[in-house]
C-alpha positions in Angstrom: 51.1 -20.5 -6.0 51.8 -18.2 -2.8 51.6 -19.7 0.5 48.5 -17.5 1.2 46.4 -19.0 -1.3 47.6 -22.4 -0.2 46.6 -21.9 3.3 43.2 -20.7 2.1 42.5 -23.4 -0.1 43.5 -26.1 2.8 41.1 -23.9 5.1 38.1 -24.1 2.5 38.6 -27.6 2.2 38.1 -28.4 6.3 34.7 -30.5 6.8 33.8 -28.0 9.3 34.1 -25.3 6.6 32.1 -27.3 3.7 29.4 -28.2 6.2 28.7 -24.7 7.2 26.6 -23.5 4.8 24.3 -26.7 5.3 24.2 -26.0 8.7 23.3 -22.3 8.0 20.1 -23.5 5.2 19.1 -25.9 8.0 18.9 -23.6 10.9 17.2 -21.0 8.5 15.0 -23.4 7.3 13.9 -24.2 11.1 13.2 -20.8 11.7 11.2 -19.9 8.7 9.2 -23.0 9.6 8.5 -21.8 13.3 7.7 -18.3 11.9 5.0 -20.1 9.4 3.6 -22.2 11.7 1.2 -20.0 13.5 -0.1 -18.8 10.4 -0.8 -22.0 8.5 -2.5 -23.4 11.7 -4.7 -20.2 11.7 -5.5 -20.5 8.0 -6.4 -24.3 8.5 -8.5 -23.7 11.5 -10.5 -21.4 9.2 -11.2 -24.1 6.9 -12.2 -26.6 9.4 -15.7 -27.5 11.1 -16.8 -26.7 14.6 -16.5 -30.1 15.8 -12.6 -30.2 14.2 -11.5 -27.2 15.7 -9.7 -28.8 18.4 -7.9 -31.7 16.4 -4.2 -31.4 16.1 -4.3 -32.3 12.6 -2.9 -29.3 10.3 -4.8 -30.6 7.2 -8.7 -30.5 7.6 -10.4 -33.9 6.7 -13.1 -32.0 4.9 -12.2 -28.1 4.1 -15.1 -25.9 3.8 -15.1 -21.9 2.7 -18.3 -22.0 4.6 -16.8 -19.9 7.4 -15.9 -17.3 5.2 -19.2 -16.7 3.9 -20.7 -16.8 7.3 -18.1 -14.5 8.6 -19.3 -11.9 6.2 -22.9 -12.6 6.4 -23.6 -12.8 10.2 -21.0 -10.0 11.1 -19.7 -6.2 10.2 -16.6 -7.6 9.0 -16.6 -6.4 5.6 -17.4 -2.9 7.0 -14.3 -3.1 9.4 -11.9 -4.3 6.6 -13.0 -1.0 4.6 -12.7 1.0 7.6 -9.2 -0.1 8.3 -8.5 0.0 4.4 -9.2 3.6 4.3 -7.4 4.3 7.6 -4.3 2.3 6.4 -4.5 3.7 2.8 -4.9 7.4 3.7 -2.3 7.6 6.5 0.3 5.8 3.9 -0.7 8.4 1.2 -0.1 11.6 3.8 3.0 10.5 5.4 4.9 9.5 2.4 3.6 12.8 1.0 4.5 15.0 4.2 7.7 13.1 5.2 8.9 13.2 1.8 8.4 16.6 1.4 9.7 17.8 4.9 12.5 15.2 4.7 13.6 16.8 1.2 13.4 20.5 2.6 15.6 19.7 5.9 17.9 17.6 4.1 18.6 20.0 0.9 17.6 23.6 2.0 19.2 25.8 4.4 17.3 27.9 6.5 17.4 29.5 9.9 16.6 27.3 12.9 16.9 24.2 10.6 19.0 22.1 13.4 16.5 23.3 16.1 13.3 22.0 13.9 15.0 18.7 13.2 15.8 18.0 16.9 12.5 18.9 17.9 11.0 16.3 15.3 13.2 13.9 16.7 12.1 14.2 20.1 8.4 13.7 19.0 10.0 9.9 18.9 10.7 9.9 22.4 7.0 10.2 23.6 5.1 7.2 23.9 1.8 7.1 22.1 0.2 6.3 25.7 0.9 9.9 26.5 -0.8 11.4 23.5 -4.1 9.6 23.7 -5.7 12.0 26.2 -4.7 15.3 24.0 -5.7 13.7 21.2 -9.0 12.9 22.6 -9.5 16.5 23.9 -8.9 17.5 20.4 -11.3 15.2 18.8 -14.0 15.8 21.7 -13.3 19.8 20.9 -13.7 19.4 16.9 -16.5 16.7 17.1 -14.1 14.2 15.5 -15.4 11.3 18.2 -16.4 8.4 15.9 -15.5 9.6 12.6 -12.9 8.7 10.0 -11.1 11.7 10.4 -11.2 11.2 14.5 -9.4 7.7 13.6 -7.0 9.6 10.8 -5.4 12.7 12.1 -2.7 11.6 14.5 -1.1 9.9 11.7 -1.1 12.5 8.9 2.8 12.9 9.4 5.4 10.8 11.1 8.4 11.8 12.7 10.3 8.7 12.0 9.2 9.2 8.3 11.0 12.5 8.4 14.0 11.5 9.9 14.2 8.4 7.6 13.6 10.8 4.3 16.0 13.3 5.5 18.8 10.9 6.0 18.2 8.9 2.9 18.0 12.3 0.9 21.3 13.5 2.1 23.0 10.7 0.2 21.6 12.2 -3.0 24.5 14.5 -5.0 23.3 18.4 -4.5 25.1 18.8 -8.1 22.0 17.1 -9.6 19.8 19.4 -7.7 21.6 22.2 -8.7 21.9 21.5 -12.3 17.9 21.3 -12.5 17.9 24.7 -11.3 20.2 26.3 -13.3 18.0 24.7 -16.2 15.0 26.6 -15.0 13.2 23.4 -13.4 10.9 24.5 -10.5 11.3 23.2 -6.8 7.9 20.8 -7.1 9.3 19.7 -10.7 12.9 19.1 -9.0 11.2 17.1 -6.0 8.9 15.0 -7.9 11.3 14.5 -11.3 14.3 13.9 -9.1 14.5 13.5 -5.6 11.4 11.2 -5.1 12.7 8.7 -8.1 16.0 9.0 -5.9 14.3 8.0 -2.9 12.0 5.6 -4.2 13.2 2.5 -2.3 12.9 4.8 1.1 9.7 5.7 0.1 8.3 2.1 -0.5 9.9 1.3 2.9 7.9 4.1 4.6 4.9 2.8 2.7 5.0 -0.6 4.2 5.6 0.4 7.8 2.8 3.2 7.0 0.1 0.7 6.3 1.1 -1.7 8.9 0.6 0.9 11.5 -2.5 2.1 10.1 -3.6 -1.2 9.6 -2.6 -2.7 13.0 -3.8 0.4 14.8 -5.5 -0.7 18.0 -5.4 1.6 21.0 -6.7 4.9 19.6 -9.4 3.4 17.4 -10.7 1.9 20.3 -10.9 4.8 22.2 -12.3 7.3 19.7 -14.7 5.1 17.7 -18.4 4.2 19.9 -20.4 2.4 17.2 -19.6 -1.0 15.5 -19.6 0.8 12.4 -16.8 2.6 12.5 -14.7 0.0 14.1 -11.1 -0.9 12.4 -10.2 -4.7 11.8 -8.2 -5.1 15.1 -10.9 -3.4 17.4 -13.5 -5.4 15.6 -11.5 -8.7 16.1 -11.1 -7.5 19.9 -15.1 -7.1 20.2 -15.5 -10.6 18.0 -13.2 -12.3 20.8 -15.1 -11.1 23.6 -18.1 -12.9 22.2 -16.7 -16.2 21.8 -18.2 -18.8 23.7 -18.0 -22.1 21.8 -16.0 -23.9 19.1 -17.9 -22.2 16.1 -16.7 -18.7 17.4 -13.3 -19.7 17.7 -13.3 -21.2 14.1 -15.1 -17.4 13.0 -12.3 -16.0 14.7 -9.6 -17.9 12.9 -11.0 -17.1 9.9 -11.3 -13.3 10.2 -8.0 -13.1 11.6 -6.8 -15.0 8.1 -8.8 -12.5 6.3 -7.1 -9.6 8.1 -3.4 -10.7 7.3 -3.9 -11.2 3.6 -3.9 -7.3 2.9 -0.6 -7.1 4.5 0.9 -10.0 2.5 0.0 -8.4 -0.3 1.7 -5.1 0.7 4.8 -6.8 0.9 4.5 -8.6 -2.2 4.0 -5.4 -4.1 6.6 -3.4 -2.4 9.3 -6.4 -2.3 11.3 -5.5 -5.2 11.8 -1.8 -4.4 13.0 -3.0 -0.9 15.2 -5.2 -2.4 16.4 -2.6 -4.5 17.0 -0.2 -1.8 18.9 -2.9 0.2 20.9 -3.8 -2.8 22.2 0.0 -3.4 22.9 1.0 0.1 26.0 2.8 0.2 26.5 3.4 -3.5 26.8 7.2 -5.0 
């Protein structure tokens, strides 16, 4: 046995080295508990009665689903969920399509001004959303999009970050594979859909999650462009709901609404988690 191997075995046998994994697991478990506790408290409160809302017990004494029934029966919460779902799904599909298309073109095509166009796209990432609200509102007013679905949707049709993500990811794909498909007579749309898109599946899944989260949690712009409760999204509706809170029963309803609003986000993560894991595992492989 070489001296290097013997020294490695001695280091591995040290008590500190053996205790390091246990300490790591303890710290990770504590961090997980700290992140999950607010959600668990929110979900537990949604099952409590108004009289027990201020109790310190995490588990309700008499869990009841009446709060969920009352939430959908006495408010427009179902309409707000539908509005948020329309906005999030449409923006996700639109961003995934256009960003994948533009990212593929910039990464794999050569044309005049390509670098300048890409730099201008990156420059849009430096502009705060708050600076764009006035131009967006002027456009919505001019075209009659105020208090409409399209008025909420059009700022999120395409994303500069998504174009950057798709372009960087697609550059790692072998160009020889695409050229071989062209030699075989495949059209550019066929190459995109049958070769490029499967190669970018994990990146598209990541972009879909980020786009869905952004559309679902969007607050400032929907608050400005909507004027009636029938067009509110979940964040705007919850803000309106919270402003009306006056007693403990209102806070129970707020916790119930917040719990319902989080469930679609959890579903999206569970749906795309395999793609995200696969993308992380294959990073750097050719």
